[in-house]
C-alpha positions in Angstrom: -127.1 2.8 29.0 -126.5 6.1 27.1 -124.8 7.4 30.1 -122.7 4.3 30.3 -121.8 4.5 26.7 -120.8 8.2 27.0 -118.8 7.6 30.2 -117.0 4.8 28.2 -116.3 7.1 25.2 -115.0 9.8 27.5 -112.7 7.3 29.1 -111.4 6.3 25.8 -111.1 9.9 24.8 -109.3 10.6 28.1 -106.9 7.6 27.5 -106.1 8.9 24.1 -105.4 12.3 25.3 -103.2 10.8 28.2 -101.4 8.7 25.5 -101.2 11.7 23.2 -99.7 13.7 26.2 -97.2 11.3 27.0 -96.1 11.0 23.5 -96.0 14.7 23.0 -94.0 14.9 26.2 -91.4 12.3 24.8 -91.3 14.0 21.7 -90.7 17.3 23.2 -87.8 15.6 25.5 -86.4 14.1 22.1 -86.6 17.6 20.5 -85.1 19.3 23.5 -82.2 16.8 23.4 -81.8 17.3 19.6 -81.8 21.1 20.2 -79.0 20.6 22.8 -77.0 18.5 20.5 -77.2 20.9 17.6 -76.5 23.9 20.1 -73.3 22.1 20.9 -72.4 21.5 17.4 -73.3 25.1 16.6 -71.0 26.4 19.4 -68.2 24.0 18.2 -68.6 25.3 14.6 -68.5 28.8 15.9 -65.3 28.2 17.8 -63.8 26.4 14.6 -65.2 29.3 12.4 -63.4 31.8 15.2 -60.1 29.8 14.8 -60.3 29.9 10.9 -61.0 33.6 11.2 -57.9 34.2 13.3 -55.8 32.1 11.0 -57.2 33.9 8.1 -56.4 37.2 9.7 -52.9 35.9 10.5 -52.5 34.8 6.9 -53.8 38.0 5.7 -51.3 39.8 7.8 -48.4 37.5 6.6 -49.7 38.0 2.8 -49.5 41.7 3.4 -46.0 41.4 5.0 -44.8 39.3 2.2 -46.2 41.9 -0.3 -44.4 44.5 1.3 -41.3 42.6 1.3 -41.8 41.5 -2.4 -42.4 45.2 -3.3 -39.2 46.4 -1.3 -37.2 43.5 -3.2 -38.6 44.6 -6.5 -37.6 48.3 -5.8 -34.2 47.1 -4.7 -33.8 45.0 -7.8 -34.7 47.9 -10.1 -32.2 50.1 -8.1 -29.4 47.4 -8.0 -30.0 46.0 -11.5 -27.5 48.5 -13.4 -24.9 47.9 -10.7 -25.2 44.1 -10.8 -24.9 44.4 -14.7 -21.7 46.5 -14.3 -20.3 43.9 -11.7 -21.0 41.1 -13.9 -19.2 42.7 -16.9 -16.2 43.4 -14.6 -16.3 39.8 -13.3 -16.4 38.4 -16.9 -13.5 40.7 -17.8 -11.5 39.6 -14.8 -12.1 35.9 -15.5 -10.9 36.5 -19.0 -7.7 38.1 -17.8 -7.3 35.3 -15.3 -7.7 32.7 -18.0 -5.2 34.5 -20.3 -2.7 35.0 -17.6 -2.9 31.4 -16.5 -2.6 30.4 -20.2 0.5 32.7 -20.5 1.9 31.3 -17.2 1.5 27.7 -18.5 3.1 28.4 -21.8 6.2 30.1 -20.2 6.6 27.3 -17.6 6.4 24.6 -20.5 8.8 26.6 -22.6 11.0 27.1 -19.5 10.8 23.3 -18.7 11.2 22.2 -22.3 14.4 24.5 -22.5 15.8 22.9 -19.2 15.1 19.4 -20.5 16.7 20.1 -24.0 19.7 21.7 -22.2 19.9 18.7 -19.8 19.7 16.4 -22.8 22.4 18.3 -24.6 24.7 18.1 -21.5 24.0 14.4 -21.2 25.0 13.8 -24.7 28.0 15.9 -24.4 28.9 14.1 -21.2 28.4 10.7 -23.1 30.5 11.7 -25.8 33.3 12.8 -23.6 33.0 9.6 -21.7 33.2 7.5 -24.9 36.1 9.4 -26.0 37.8 9.0 -22.7 37.1 5.3 -22.7 38.3 4.8 -26.4 41.5 6.8 -25.4 42.0 4.6 -22.3 41.4 1.5 -24.3 44.1 2.6 -26.7 46.5 3.3 -24.1 46.0 -0.2 -22.6 46.5 -1.7 -25.8 49.7 0.2 -26.4 50.9 -0.7 -23.0 50.0 -4.4 -23.5 51.9 -4.5 -27.0 54.9 -2.9 -25.2 54.6 -5.3 -22.2 54.5 -8.4 -24.7 57.5 -7.0 -26.4 59.6 -6.6 -23.3 58.4 -10.1 -22.2 59.3 -11.6 -25.5 62.8 -9.9 -25.2 63.3 -10.7 -21.6 62.3 -14.4 -22.3 65.4 -14.8 -24.5 67.9 -14.0 -21.7 69.3 -17.1 -19.8 68.5 -15.7 -16.4 64.8 -15.4 -17.6 64.9 -19.0 -18.8 66.4 -20.0 -15.5 63.8 -18.0 -13.5 60.8 -19.4 -15.5 62.3 -23.0 -14.9 62.6 -22.4 -11.2 59.1 -20.9 -11.0 57.6 -24.0 -12.6 59.5 -26.2 -10.1 58.3 -23.9 -7.2 54.7 -24.3 -8.4 55.1 -28.1 -8.7 56.5 -28.3 -5.1 53.7 -26.1 -3.8 51.2 -28.4 -5.4 52.7 -31.4 -3.8 52.9 -29.5 -0.4 49.3 -28.8 -0.7 48.5 -32.4 -1.6 50.5 -33.8 1.4 49.1 -31.3 3.8 45.6 -32.5 2.9 46.6 -36.1 3.2 48.1 -35.5 6.6 45.0 -33.6 7.7 42.7 -36.6 6.6 45.1 -39.0 8.4 45.3 -36.9 11.6 41.5 -36.8 11.7 41.5 -40.5 11.2 44.2 -41.1 14.0 42.0 -38.9 16.1 39.2 -41.0 15.8 41.2 -44.2 16.4 42.5 -42.6 19.7 39.1 -42.1 21.1 38.5 -44.8 23.7 36.3 -47.4 22.2 33.7 -49.1 24.2 34.2 -52.9 24.2 31.9 -55.2 25.8 34.7 -58.0 26.4 38.5 -58.7 25.7 37.4 -60.9 22.9 35.7 -58.0 21.0 38.7 -55.8 21.5 41.0 -58.6 20.0 38.8 -58.9 17.1 38.8 -55.0 16.6 42.7 -54.7 16.9 43.4 -57.4 14.6 42.7 -55.7 11.3 44.2 -52.5 12.5 47.6 -54.2 12.7 47.5 -54.6 8.9 46.2 -51.0 8.3 49.1 -49.4 10.4 51.7 -51.6 8.7 50.4 -50.5 5.4 50.5 -46.7 6.5 54.1 -47.1 7.8 55.2 -48.7 4.7 53.5 -45.8 2.6 55.4 -43.2 4.7 58.7 -45.0 4.0 58.0 -45.2 0.2 56.9 -41.6 0.3 60.1 -40.3 2.1 62.2 -42.3 -0.2 60.7 -41.0 -3.2 60.8 -37.3 -2.1 64.4 -37.6 -1.2 65.1 -38.9 -4.8 62.9 -36.3 -6.6 63.6 -33.2 -4.7 67.1 -32.2 -3.4 65.5 -29.9 -0.7 65.5 -31.8 2.5 64.0 -29.2 4.7 60.5 -30.0 3.5 60.9 -33.7 3.7 62.3 -33.5 7.2 59.3 -31.5 8.3 56.9 -33.9 6.6 58.6 -36.9 8.4 
């Protein structure tokens, strides 16, 4: 009985040892995995640190180069500063001279243009005065000539020949007006006769007779007017040439 209990206890102890060994192996495996992961991270960190160191060295080199350039620039500035000041003074003096020269040029141009404008205005005023004087003199001459013409016309109108001339002139003007009136009337009558001579389109003999019947009285009135007009012209105007041509 005691042996059995001992064996049972031994089995339990062995099972616990196996279980603990198994757990220890699993823990050891997990630790190894953690160690591997951390090793990889450490390697990555080392690589990153190496990159940072390289970049840091490059930045240090760049800083040293920029410091050298800055030192060289400061030395150049100290060397060229007096020359720059001198050039700045010369530039300011030159700008002042340019401004003064430009102001003098503008002043001279304005004075010259003002003188030219004044001279042009004076010439224009003199030309206007000359034109006014010439125009006044011309008007005086025209007035004198008109007065002389009126005097000659008044003297000439007293002669019998002049009276006869004016009388004939008035008669000629009357005859000319009558000729124009008659010419206009003849033109209108010619146009009317031309319209009458156009061949009308009648539908029948009855329509033609109705159209010709009022024309008979119209032509009779025209012929009577011509006869009356010829007789009146023969009495009022002794010149038979025009009346003959009118007939």
